[in-house]
N, C-alpha and C positions, 0 to 999 in steps of 0.2 A: 504494500500500500504506500509506504513512504518513498520507495523508488519511483512509483507513479507520480507522487506529489512533486518529487525533484524534477522529473521530466516536464511536468506541467509548469513549474516555475521557470525552468530553462526556456520552454516554448513561449511563455508569457514575456520574458525578457527579450527574446528574439522579436516578438511582435512589437514591443515598445520601441526597440531599436529601429525596426523597419518603419514604424509610424513616424519616427522623428526625421526620417529621410524626406527631403523635399520632393523627390520623384513620386512618392506615393500619393501626395496631394493632387497630382495631376490626373491620376487615374481614380475617378470617383468610385467606381465599382470595387476596385481593390481596397480603397480606403474604407469604404463601408463594411466590407467583409472583415477586414482586420479589426475595425472598431467593435464589431459584433463579437468577434472571437475573443478580443481582449475583455470585453464586458462579461462574457460567459466564464472566463477563467479567473476573473478578479476575486470572486468569493473564495475559490479554492486556494488561491495564492495567499490571500490575507489570513485565512484560517490556518494554513500550514505555517506561515510565519509566526502567528500567535502560538501555535503548538511548539515551534522551535524555541520561542522566547520562554514559554512555560518550562521547557526542559532545561534551558540555561539557568532559569531562576531556581529550579530544584537543585541543580548541581552547585550553584553558588551558595544556597542555603545549607546544603549538606557540608560543604567545605567550611563555611563559617561556623557551623554547629560543632564540627570536630575541633576547631581551634578555640572556640569561646569557652571561658570559664565562668563568667557571670550568669547566675541562674535566671535573672530577669531577661537578659539578652537571649539566653538559650530558649526561653519560652516564646519570645517574639519570633525567633528563627524557626521554631517548630510550627508556629501558626503560619508563617510565610511558606514553609515547606508544604504544609497541608493545603494551603490555598493554591500553590503551584501544581500540586498533584491533582486537585479537583479541576483546575483549568485544563490540564493535560487530558484528563479523562473526557471532559466535556468536548474539547476540541477534537479528540480522536473520534468520538461518536459523530460529530458534525462532518469530519472529513470522510468518514465511511459513507455518509448519506450524500455528500456533495460529489463523491467519485462514482456514484451509481450512474449507469448509462441514462442519458436523457431520452425521454419519449418525444418523438418529433411533433406530437400533438399537444405538448405541454403549453405552448404559447397560444393555442386556439381557445376560443370561448365555446361553451356548450349551451344548448337550449333543450330543456326537458319539457315536452308538451304532455299534459295530462288531460285526456278527454273526461267527460262526465263518467263517474264511477259509482259503483255500489258501495255499501257500507264496508263489506269485507275488503274490497280493493282499497278503500280509503284507509283502513287500518294498516294494510301492507305498505301503502304509500307513506303514511305517517311514520311508520317504523323506518322506512328507507331514509326519510329526511332526518330522523334522530341519529341514525348511523352516519349519515353524511355530515351532520354537525360535529359529531365526535371526531371523525376523520379530519375534517376541516380545521378543527382546533389543534390537532396534533401536528398538522403540516402547514399551519397558517403562514409561516415565514417563507414557504415556497409558492404560495398562491399570490396572484396579483392583488394589489391594494384593494381594489373594488371588485367584489364578486356580487353580482346582482341576481335577484330572483325576479324574472319578468312576470307581470300580472296578466290575467286573462284580458285580452283586448276587446272582449264582447261588451 
């Protein structure tokens, strides 16, 4: 997983170097493609860099903890170490999610049309929307800012 992250960072830096070239600005299609690709990789790169910083913070706290004799300072360093470990775990989980293959339909909107329904079907539909709300809350940071439910145009 981390080798893949390193490859993504390398590719991200290559894209940034290419975008800084004046020749790219002349080809609008190429420029747009590179900007989109940079935008897609930005979350992965920033999360990976945060992960690396959490690792460095852990190493620094451990090193200082070994050298420190003062108990108050040791307790502060232990808290810092726990904080860095928690950040590392959280960022590792985020990286696993960010590195999942993207669905080409992720950027598209959906429209769910529900014709008139009987009571049983209504209960099933209501259950569906409750499940959708649970899923939406769990992955809300991956959804567009505005997710609308269209009302009946009649």
